[in-house]
C-alpha positions as CSV (number, residue, x, y, z in Angstrom):
1,M,47.4,60.2,140.8
2,F,46.7,56.9,143.5
3,S,43.9,56.7,145.3
4,I,43.7,54.4,147.8
5,E,39.9,55.0,148.1
6,K,39.0,53.8,145.0
7,L,40.6,51.3,144.5
8,I,39.5,50.2,147.8
9,Q,36.2,50.4,146.8
10,S,37.0,49.5,143.4
11,C,37.9,45.7,144.6
12,N,34.9,45.9,146.9
13,Y,32.5,47.0,143.8
14,L,34.4,43.4,141.6
15,I,34.3,41.4,145.0
16,K,30.5,41.7,145.4
17,K,29.9,41.7,141.9
18,N,31.4,38.1,141.8
19,G,29.1,37.2,144.8
20,S,32.0,36.0,146.8
21,P,35.3,35.3,147.2
22,L,37.6,36.3,144.2
23,N,41.4,34.8,143.7
24,Y,43.1,37.7,144.0
25,T,45.1,37.3,140.6
26,K,41.8,37.7,139.0
27,L,40.6,41.1,140.3
28,I,44.7,41.9,139.3
29,K,44.2,41.4,136.2
30,L,40.4,42.7,135.8
31,L,41.5,46.2,137.2
32,Y,44.3,46.1,135.1
33,L,42.2,45.8,132.0
34,A,39.9,48.3,133.7
35,D,42.1,51.1,134.1
36,K,43.5,50.3,130.6
37,A,40.1,50.4,129.5
38,S,39.6,53.9,131.3
39,L,42.9,54.6,130.0
40,K,42.2,54.1,126.3
41,E,38.3,56.4,126.8
42,S,39.2,59.0,128.8
43,S,43.1,59.3,129.5
44,Q,42.9,59.0,132.6
45,T,43.1,55.5,135.2
46,I,40.9,54.6,137.6
47,T,43.6,53.3,140.3
48,G,46.1,55.6,139.3
49,D,48.2,53.1,140.3
50,K,52.3,52.1,138.6
51,Y,51.9,48.5,137.1
52,V,54.8,46.2,136.5
53,S,55.2,42.7,134.3
54,M,55.3,39.5,136.5
55,D,55.6,36.4,136.1
56,S,51.2,36.0,135.4
57,G,52.0,39.6,133.6
58,P,50.4,43.0,134.1
59,V,49.8,43.4,137.7
60,L,48.6,46.6,139.3
61,S,52.2,47.5,142.0
62,K,50.7,48.7,144.8
63,L,47.4,46.5,144.9
64,Y,49.8,43.8,144.7
65,D,51.8,44.8,148.4
66,L,48.3,45.4,149.7
67,I,46.9,42.0,149.3
68,K,50.5,40.9,150.1
69,G,50.8,42.8,153.0
70,R,53.8,44.6,152.1
71,C,52.7,48.0,151.2
72,R,55.5,50.8,152.9
73,Q,52.5,52.7,154.0
74,N,51.2,51.4,157.4
75,E,48.4,53.5,157.5
76,I,46.8,52.3,153.7
77,Q,47.9,49.2,154.9
78,S,45.9,48.8,158.2
79,L,43.2,50.7,156.1
80,W,43.3,48.0,153.7
81,D,43.5,45.0,156.2
82,S,40.6,46.7,158.1
83,R,38.5,45.8,154.1
84,F,39.6,42.9,152.8
85,I,40.1,39.6,154.3
86,R,42.9,37.6,152.0
87,N,43.2,33.3,152.4
88,G,44.8,31.6,150.5
89,Y,44.6,33.3,146.9
90,E,41.4,34.0,147.1
91,L,40.0,37.6,148.4
92,D,37.1,38.8,149.8
93,I,35.3,41.5,152.0
94,A,35.4,42.2,155.8
95,T,32.9,45.1,156.3
96,D,29.8,45.6,154.6
97,R,30.7,49.4,155.3
98,I,32.3,50.3,151.9
99,P,31.4,53.6,150.4
100,Q,31.6,53.7,146.5
101,G,31.3,57.6,146.6
102,E,34.6,57.8,144.7
103,L,33.4,55.5,141.8
104,S,32.2,57.7,138.7
105,E,29.9,56.3,136.7
106,F,31.2,56.5,133.5
107,E,34.1,54.1,136.1
108,I,31.4,51.8,137.0
109,E,30.1,50.8,133.7
110,I,34.3,50.7,132.8
111,L,34.5,48.2,135.6
112,D,30.6,46.2,135.0
113,K,32.3,45.8,130.9
114,I,35.3,44.6,132.0
115,Y,33.9,42.1,135.0
116,D,30.6,40.8,132.4
117,Q,33.4,40.1,129.4
118,F,35.9,37.9,132.0
119,R,33.3,36.1,134.2
120,T,33.7,32.6,133.0
121,Y,38.4,33.0,133.1
122,D,39.5,31.4,136.0
123,F,42.9,33.4,136.8
124,N,44.6,31.1,134.8
125,G,42.4,32.0,131.7
126,M,43.3,35.7,132.5
127,I,47.0,35.0,132.8
128,K,46.8,33.6,129.3
129,Y,45.1,36.5,128.4
130,A,47.2,39.4,129.2
131,H,50.8,37.7,128.6
132,N,48.4,37.0,124.9
133,N,46.5,41.0,125.0
134,C,49.4,43.5,126.7
135,P,52.0,44.2,124.4
136,E,53.3,46.6,126.9
137,W,54.0,42.7,129.5
138,K,57.5,41.5,129.0
139,D,58.7,38.3,130.6
140,P,60.3,39.1,133.6
141,N,61.8,36.6,133.8
142,H,60.7,35.7,137.5
143,S,60.8,39.4,138.5
144,S,59.9,42.1,138.1
145,I,60.1,45.4,136.2
146,P,57.6,48.2,135.8
147,I,55.7,48.9,132.8
148,P,56.1,52.9,131.6
149,L,53.0,54.3,131.3
150,K,54.4,54.9,127.7
151,D,54.4,51.5,126.8
152,V,50.4,50.6,128.4
153,L,49.2,54.3,126.1
154,K,51.7,52.8,122.7
155,S,49.4,49.6,123.4
156,L,46.2,51.7,123.1
157,E,47.5,53.3,119.9
158,K,47.6,56.9,121.0
159,T,49.0,59.2,119.0
160,P,52.7,60.9,119.9
161,E,50.9,64.4,120.6
162,E,48.7,62.2,123.1
163,I,50.7,60.3,124.8
164,E,52.5,63.9,125.6
165,W,49.7,65.4,126.4
166,I,48.3,62.1,128.9
167,L,52.2,61.6,130.7
168,E,52.3,65.5,130.6
169,E,48.9,65.7,132.9
170,A,49.7,62.4,134.8
171,E,52.8,64.5,135.2
172,T,50.8,67.5,137.0
173,F,48.5,65.2,138.9
174,D,51.4,64.1,141.1
175,E,53.0,67.4,141.5
176,E,49.4,68.3,143.0
177,D,49.5,65.1,145.3
178,Q,52.8,65.8,146.8
179,V,51.8,69.8,147.5
180,F,48.3,68.6,149.2
181,L,50.6,65.5,151.1
182,A,53.0,68.8,152.4
183,L,50.2,70.5,153.8
184,A,48.1,68.1,155.3
185,E,51.7,67.0,156.9
186,Q,51.9,71.1,158.5
């Protein structure tokens, strides 16, 4: 289940942990690996974003669109733009007033673990790592192709039964989100 609040708070947390602006390709890879680590440990991701294979490796689809200013949901893009500033390939925080309340202790531990593991990598190192260590990534040949959650789960060596259960849970959460959105619009 996608959460713009968790995505914003995760980006904010990692940029602050970096102590300065963060290359957005590195940020995207850090969050992909954090989502994958969370999925392995808890059967849920942190961000709820969808994944695609791009030339630079696996990418969080909505995060990429937000960074590029291309999110189709104007209210979400406006919220993002009020929180972050992109300067070339660097992403920085636009305000110190970003709460962290949506992230659990477990999620913060995952973000810390991933950041610490890749602290010294530059964006090229992150791309190379993703290409060599994320078997769910497929070369899209200068395009993008979706990475099904099932493929990510297989790469984590989940059993067919675990995969089926996780996918059913994710579908249920998505259906509940749609109901809540419809109710909110009434």
